N, C-alpha and C positions, 0 to 999 in steps of 0.2 A: 504494500500500500504506500502511495506517495502523495495523497491529497494533503492539503495544508493542515488538516486536523488529524491526519493519520487514520481517518475512518473512510468507509466507502462513501463515495459521492455518486448517486445514481441518477441517470438521465434516461427517460423513456422517449424514444423517437417515434412519434405517431400518437394520434389522439382520436381515432375512430372508435367504433363500438368495442373492439377487442383491446385497443390501446387504453381506452378509459376503464374497461373492466379490469385489466391486469393492474392498472394504477391503483385500484381500490385495495388489491391484495398487497402489492409492493409498498404502498403508502403505509398501510397498517403495520406491516412487518418492519419497515425502516424505523417507524416510530418507537418500536419496542426493542430492537436489536442494538446492543451497545456498540457494535463495530460499524454501525451505519450512521451517517449524518441524518438528522431528522427530516430535513427537507428533501423531497424528491422532485426533480425538475422534469417537466414534460413539454417537449416541443410540439407546438400546435400550428398546423397550417391554418392561418387565421381567415375567418370569413364572417360576413354579417349575418346575424341570426334575427329573424323577426319574432318578437315576443309580444305579449299582450301590452307591455309597457313601451313598445317601440323597438327599433333596431339596436342591437348590441353586438360587439365583437365576441367571437367564440372564446378567446383567451380571457377576456374580462368576465364573461359569464361563468367560466370555470373558477376563476379566482375570487369572485364575489359571492356567487350562489353555490359554488362547490358542486356543480352539476353540469354535465355535458348534455344540454337539453336537446341537441340535434341527434346525437348518435347513442346516447345512453340516458334517455329521459327517465326521471323518477328515481334515479340512483344517486345517493350522496357520495361524492369523491372526498377522501380524507383531506382535511384542511392543510396538511403538510405537503400535498401535491400542488406544485406551483406551475401554472401554464406560462410558457414563453413563446411568443410568435417569432422571436429572433433566434435562429439556430445557434449562433455563436454564444449567446448568453446562456442558452439552455445547457449546452454541452461543456462549457468552460470548466476545465479541471476534473471532468467526470472520470471515475475509475471503473464504472460499469455502464455500458450502453445497452439498452434493451430496444431492439429493432422490432417495430410492430406497425408496418405500413405496407402498401402494395410494393412489391420488389422492383417494379419498373421505375419507381420514383427515387430509388437509392443512389444511382450514380452521381446525380448532381449534388447530393448532400454529403457524400463521403469526404471530399476534399476539406470541407469546413470541419467536419468531425475529426479528421486526422490532424488538423492544425491546432485545434483548441482543446481536445480531450487530454487527459493526463497521459504522460509518456508511458505509463505502465497499465493503461486501460485495457480492458477485455470486453467482450460482447456476448450477448445471447440473442439469437434471432427467433422471433415468434412468427416469421413470415412463412406462409405455406405456398411455396413456389420453387421453381428451378430456373437457373440461368442456362444459356446454351452458347457454345462457342460459335461465333458467326461464320467461321470457315468450315470447321469439321462437323458442326451441329451436335457435338458431344455434350451431354448434360453436365452442368457444373453446379455444385451445391451453392446456395445463396450464402451460407456461412463462409465458404471458401472464397467466394467473390469479395465478400466484405474483408476477409483477412488479407487478400492480395492488395486491395485498394488502400487499406489502412497501413499496411507495411509495418516495418520495425518490430516484427515478432508478435503482432497483434493476434490474439486467439479468440475464436468465436464458437460458442456452442449453440444449441437449439432447444427451445421449449415447445413441445407439441402437446396440445390438449384436445380432448374430444369435446367439442362445443356443439350445442344445439341452439341455433339462432332463431328467434321467433319474435312476433310482434307483442309489445306490451306497452301501451301508451299511458298508463295511469300516472298521475302526479306530474306529467310533463307540463312545463310552463310555456311551451311553444304555442303560438297561435294556431288556430285550426288550419289556416292556409299553409302553414309550414310543417305540419305534423308529419312524421315519417310514414312512408308507404312501404309495405312489404317487409321481408326479413331484415331486421335492423340491429338488434343488440344482443350481447352475450349476457343476458340477464341472469342465467343460472349461476355463473361465476360471481357476478357482482352482488347477487342477492344471497350469496353464501350457501347455496345448495351444495350438497356433496358432489365433488367432481374430482376426477383423476387426471393427472398430467404426467408427462415424461420429460425430464430434463436430460438431454444428451450433451455431455461435456467431459473433456479430459484436459484440464489446464496444467497437468504435470505438477501439480502442487495440491496435496490433499486438503490443506486449509482453504485454498481458493475454491476447490470443488465443494467443500462443506459450506462455505459462506454463501456461495451462489445458490446452493440448494435451499439454505435457510431464508434467503431473500424472497423466494417464491413459495416455499412450503408453508401452508397455513392450516394444519389439521385442526379439527376433524373434517373441515369442509372442502378445502382445496389441498388435496393430497398429491405430493410430487415425489416420484421415484427417480433416481438417477442411474443412467447407463452411460457407457463409453461410446456407443455406436451412433455417432452423429449422422453419418450417411444414411443408415437405415431409417432413423427417426425422421430425418428431414425429407427424404424422398417419399416416405409414406404420407407425410403431410401434404405433399403436392399431388401425388398420383390419386389419392382417394377422392379429390375433387373431380377428376375425370370420371371415375366410377359413379360418383353421385349424379353426374349428368345422365348416365345410363339409368340410374334408379328413377330419376324424374321422367324419363321416357317411358319406363315401365308403368309408372303411376298415371301418366297421361293416357296410356292405353287401357287403364283399369285391369291390368293383368293379375293383380293380387300378390299376396305374400310369398307364395311358393316361387314364382318367377323372380321376385326381387331377391329372395334368399339365394337362388341359383346364381344370379348376377353378382351378388356380393361375394360368394365363394370364389367364382372365377376371377372377380376383380382382385381379391386378396392374393390369389396365385400370381396374377399378372404384376401386381405391386412387388411381390417378392422376386419374380423373374426379372423385372426391370432393375431393381436394386442390385441384384447379384450379377447382372449382365454388365452394368456400367460402373460399378463401384466395388472396391475391395474392402475386406474387413467387416462386411455386413454380418450381423449375428442373427441366426434363425429365431432366437427368442424375442428379438425386437418386434416381430410381427404379432406377438401375443401380448405386447405391452399396450398401454393406453394409446400411444401414438399410432399403433397399427390397427388391430381388430376393433378396439373400442371406438376409435375416431372414425373408422370406416362405417360402422353401424350407425353411429350418431349422425354422421353427415348424410348417409343414404336415407335416413328417415326424417331429419329435420333441418338440414342445412340449406343455405341460400342457393347453392348450385342445384340441389334437387328441386327446390320450389320453382326456380326460374326455368329449369329444363321441363318440368311438368307443363308449365304454361306454354313453352315453346312447342311441345308436342301437340297440345290441344289447338294451338293456332295453326300449326302446319297441317293438321288433319282437316281444318276448315278450308285451307287454300294451299294446294300443292305447289303453287308457283311463287311462293314468297321468297324474297331475298333473305337468305339465312343470316348473313352478317347484319343487315339492317334490322331484322327481327330481334336478334340478340341485343342490339343497342337500344331498341325500344323497350324491351323487357327490363334491361338494366336500369334505364331511366325511370321506369314506372315502379319498380319494386325495391330498388336499393338505395334510394335517397342520397345519391352522390357517391355511394361506395362502388367498388369494382368487383366484377365477377371473375374469379380466378380460374374456375374450371375450364372455361372456354379457351382462355389464353394458354393454359397448360396443355389442353388437348391439341391445339394447333402446333405448339412447339414440339411436343412428344411425337406427334405424327411425322413431322418433317425429319426429326432425328431418326426415327425408325425407318422411314422410307429411304433415307440416304444410305442405310446399311442393309437394305433388302430384308428387314425384319418384320414387316407388316403381318406376315402370316404367323409369326411367333406370338403376336399380341392381337388376336382376333377381336377381343372385346374393345380395347382402346381404339383399334382401327375402325370398327363399326360405329362407335360413338362419334368419332370425328366425321365419318362419311355422312351420318345423319345430321350432325350439327352444322356442317359447312358445305357439304356437296349435294344436299337435297335428297339423299336417300330416304325412302319411306320409313316412317317411324317404326313400323312393325318389323323392320329388319333387325331391330335390337335383339330379338330372340335368336337370330342366326349367329350373333356374336358371342352368345353365352355358351362357349365351348372351350375346352382346353386344347391348345395346340400340341401336336405330336412333333417334337423337335429334339435333336440330339445336342448335347452340350458342346461337342466338337465343332458343329456347324455354327453355333452361336459365337464361339471364340474367334473363328476365322473371319466373321463379319464385323466384330467389334474392334 
């Protein structure tokens, strides 16, 4: 530790529904842990919010009312969580950066973080996505992209949690015209319902690993277990969003629980196959952790990707000539209140990566989901993708 006080200085990068929800946990923990500074900084992409009293900036709303009324309405954020619209001020001297924002927004933020965070800073990514090499199309962990951009031995782990996002507008101070539409908040975490999470990190220092775990772990409600398998945990968090699109297609066809169970089983197998195909050191046990099976189940029954995909399926059944890309944008605007749909982005990137290596036949479910989502294949084609590919390990290796 090298902060001025000798204690952890925590900065949360992002303030959407999940960023604000994890701020409630981290804020409470920082306030009680002796090795942490009481104040937790949270970088906010500032925007004007319409309230019953008039317009107010989001950062001011969080700091005065201690509520993110746009993305986490009705939930009190601890008073020791301070919102900063200026990234430099938020991250100045930080020893722990918590990344929780759409990963496509990261590149322009990282130079400022590298310049102003503590020289011994480390990170934990809550981002559920993957980067891809622009030339080889090979998938890259977001945590590794962060490490490379931050440089100087910066290490980044990952926290993956099984979240069910749903609508809950009570107590919100937003005006009716501005109230959220569609899947919006991580209420179950913020409301302290029992929830499991997986922290994947190996900072090569037991004390740092233990401290990082303590900052997130809040039993009995938010229970965090730690593993070393960053790759397995992080890839599961990205790929399950693609499987959730398929679950939404199943729901849009009213095919029932048996079909969805089959899709989830094949989806879990393809998640595992993707991890072991492109990354080394992946542990089989990771897929039975909260970041694997539990997150897949939760997302396929209650996540935003499933909800949006169900509406996509119903709209496509009404008109087979719709522009798929345009329809996804319309659904995102209607249902997500300014948030981003990660499953469609992941589906496109994974498809291009698999296609470049002639591996589409090895991943029939992910391939079918992409073809429905972006190439206009009939929705009922989803059942043809629910099968396990017969492929040898040697042929996989030669293509990767």
